Steps between C-alpha positions, in 0.01 A plus 500: 500500500648355821451581866771453764346571837317828452728616217382480139743410220357625170675309218299630203815652347747242630711369205502144636857492632726712716734689270708626792621293795786475747475123478472242778530758778150624415360150557678498835363843596149381407547203735614736776201737474265203495664359814564805720295803606645845424599564862747210474670626182792663690592167657458326163734754338760456775486124461505493120794744464402559138493839326194422285300386804593815692435727202151367435381430857659763725250726674746789457423504127169666593688794653505669161121550520388446861591861591290650222169661607254314279149636514261254669293269283713575195499315171859387428672361190831316552692438177767229517387358833726193480501292818308768691796647688329841534134407443437478873598865550164624372264202473386531865363854455402504132151440371636293212843400369556393140837336439653431159776249440614280214601203717244254632753352744581838652134596510421175680761591761340842536155349536613242755666754729197733485232231480307650795448829313168529324577806290779374269465399136814392314474531123744272318652591166708746304437858611404617151231233480365545853495880507245522218236362737598707805282767657610862470409621849772362726593728790856368501721295273841365605811417300745364757811383320308480172541824304855406396352213294272734304662413170401137550146596600434753224772515237510777242727796446428654841394200712530671838289794391248252363502291817441803722222635277327161487507456879374852565206434269362261764529747791218740579564876476676599821609140556862403549764274351760377750825401334813350662819449301878498539685824426736439207745740669453358851817536708523127562571441129789749503623336822523148355156336497396317185201619301199329660338352190795374295764450771775690316722769648427857382250382236241765582759773552638428153158521337407130471729447201476120537141466617162485327153495653563678831589857594516702819508877502650801671272752668522747207421218254191395696386861521545539125288190429224612738483855369514398134197280576320800650542421870640795693364426848737251661703448816825312550582292806825320574489151654822411683708294446274418203136429419529122545571498874464861615566588863417867440307712250624856443346783298611829350350669807691271739838383372753289691739666740876455483616182672155343462559282191715226647328178387655471156653152496189285462550294183314171525453422133857511366853599591617860468807717517548770762671783315433769760351566842143570389406656832773764467412565136131532587595762760673702228203455269262617773711805579498588129122459472531220241334209681194485268737430209692219671244323719502129422127481427200715425138480606295736285140609556347617171162673521267488201355843411135571565277524195321833442152347515566284806439766766247304706706181505816700568339670799398167648850359475657830607332478842652156547845612384502806726444279804814303419835595646795552274786278615841667494704229668455147628739282695431130555597298804583183308594186687291557813252289685144593402459647851759767413471533122420863419537762230630850566355761267523869432189622319355829386148535629207667324590825682851501346679424828743211542412221743738235636339179619551130559241238417487128565525277194296228672227497761746338740701826501228719652620420852846624403350828378326540836829421677673787315233742621549380858878535461457867407323569830754312713807649329361854516452457873846346543686766299302806607701581813845521338398632157785334313270323253148581376246247378358545152132527593253255350136400498315190386251570222320269257703201618832669438734709712575851377805703606595866490665580168809673633756693297865488592820303452575161652818440694593236242467751216709756685767243587523383140531855373785574743684181410461571128669837559782340701393673823543192716553675833174694461327173411650338810375788714150467352494124551617551858222752557242253366630224726490736799138596427395137481685415822357801685148479358357336814586379846663157479460224755648157560430216257236241576459188288133454409319227303419762235869589464589132454231463234642787295874501573572161656656423838792740451771521766410850621623615841226624740714814550496591131307829453171440318199700387167371637334587168741469210484599135773271369491663154663830594722479195630820345257493205216519754635810677381819328636845587254782434564873466391566859793291625289205613591136432195297397474121493322426173430130544449315829340188362737275696433625850483245781335544835766314701861584598756501218871594550583853393826380346304266272314799356833679445650186346217479245534867409875460444474162328238598242684817412867401511466157337291597196750678271876508445542870584307452823709194592823696460351776716405247768843338507672836538295617799414163665154612612413171668787552744406867551146385589636253752378200299757227554578229240322250725189716510513545122484122459205475739318786328560350156339176619210701641461673164493168318231370736304823453509463120375141531219623725399759240525257208314215669439242228521753216764466230582799278695491173770713662557244774555230236771682307783331689377159382329580168678811372726466200863609485571872520866541406665838576714646222820497707446139594409419141826645369702332774326169430569536129868552576509198730348277232745585224732226375864604461730302268879531538735397215864417578731565203802363688543791739241406760144618560430874501205739484630632168464156341143437620146577389148477642195301396175668608253242632209707637289325763467156345596221737554243226784619277655377180776676307788427264862614533725510192868490599783643285776259396776662709312474832659245737232488770171669593318589821124546523349695788132385491401804712658786689349363818475193717274258317373148459536323163293195416510274195827647376577376149798607288601339171736572212301501177688386188423588140357155430243546777681271740525611863788444740484537881697784655754448776480782755553592864317750724547686826155384609378212714338213316131443576344195343549409136629792293420749773723750681458761769735799491522677836673819388450778249765366263380158379718340234490213252849453352575301183864422428473215250420663169434322168735591216223588256132594488495675834126551552381444856129453584407571862167451680384492864240625744620772737377644829667816629573468874615710788843389617365392841247270336760363259739426787227311683417295191868427451517369856771748600308654789182467706295207624246274337229738621673790328535289187128422495417869531742581218337240276154641581620850411642367175178320409290808587728725295 
């Protein structure tokens, strides 16, 4: 038995050594959690730039559970707690939390990061050993990224059935198992992501033919397992983009809308292919009603049946359950300062009606909630006279702000539908109508630079004559404009309303920018109609407004760092199929054989080299060939450490005499500044014509190659070219 802070580590069943470890990185993570408080983890992650550190320490990992309406004072069992990535999601409200994990190192990390919590016990050891001593009255048990390892936990002919049955044995009647797992048929795997657990392309889709010990499942497969085990009361939820770092949680009652799933390139752990535009494919899936089959991840709530003789206990728990809201949808505001960090939820209340509300994730956000309520009053007063826009009414209740749950279609949805049908002129007319409503929503006045404006948007070069709204909702984007059957246009979300003058054209710029720049079809639409010009937003103003937007985003983020904001520095390669095929073509070696009539395509062949930078291959040359030419790539390139030798039957090697159309760089190095690099060999041995070739190659753009060859540019250009080469 060991105590770390207030957390108890129970090692009665610990085997004496960690049988599973990620190695030295776990020692480093333990040092980090011992040295830094949790509120500094985002900065630590940004500084470390390491996938394992982000995966284990990111606050966003808790998003998979922090939306869930746990009953107060609950008794919770967390199986496979690891480094405690999600433990914090329920330990603050639970009466007691029992964690199980095989690794002492990971459990020590968990204990260190939650050392102030007095309700956590971590039981070390193999699940089969520990579970024999567990209570059987837990209100909730969680399997977050654990069920797929059921064969390793349980074994047997039907290990996943056995694992589920064993876990449910420790949950009270009416209690719930919360399970998060990848969908074997998730769209990202069809689109070119590797299987999460084994890192192989299409491994899950092909039925794990080369894998033992881990399995993910489709929705029908999970349903079959649950029902064969006798559990028929369950609900599916769909974390997006997946359960590891979800930014939204959908349900069967509230599925995504077309155009909404646009955060699909987010691979931090390993490189991937991009075989399709996942956003467009998701739109087709949504229109066909197939999203539950192709969501990347599942979150499943499984409810244990009540026992016939447990009426009194069931009634007691039923009263608690009935007071809980049923969450249909949650959206997280990741990457914000604590002052602005909120969740947006749609829930079904005890009366069966849907409620839309926002709640602060931290105490610091309560002032922002109050600000939204004040914004509703000011905007309603501002817009009332002209009637172009209506405010979605709200009220503050129980520390959260509730909005009318309106039914209708957003301008964004209508625009997307028109574009999908090729009705671009109608879409242009609708967009123009939306812009006109925003512009005419209130009386504009001249711009006045205020200290508050500078704090949010910076000291932008705005003319005093530029029309501005005295109270401005800067988030009048088309997804926030809802058209209802009565013909009214409602503003759904006015969170970012400021009580100082903001240029009207900046509001229009944001609406255009966030619609036209987010998808290829929208971009083509924008280029055709040139809406910025039609709105009177000059290129100079666009530059100013873009700088204002960047300052605004920094204001919102404060010191927070989200995983999404780190993708440009930490994300792994995502190679589109077209680029992949083009790159493969560029990297092929072409060998030309001259039989005395010159070089020709007919007397040539290719050597496929893939993506390896260090290459080695052998060329066997027929006796009647008088000279050969080797094209090391079908692209400008840089060769280093070029070595070519004739290999004789006795093992002796002889240097090769050759010439190139490249520029020599250092010893045995050449830069070729065109797409037709050549190494020509005219002096051929009479016998034993086997040529061994090896070198390291970097494919270059012709501009970069020309700079390296010294044929153009300045020293400054050359330095930039070298930096690009090193980075690539």
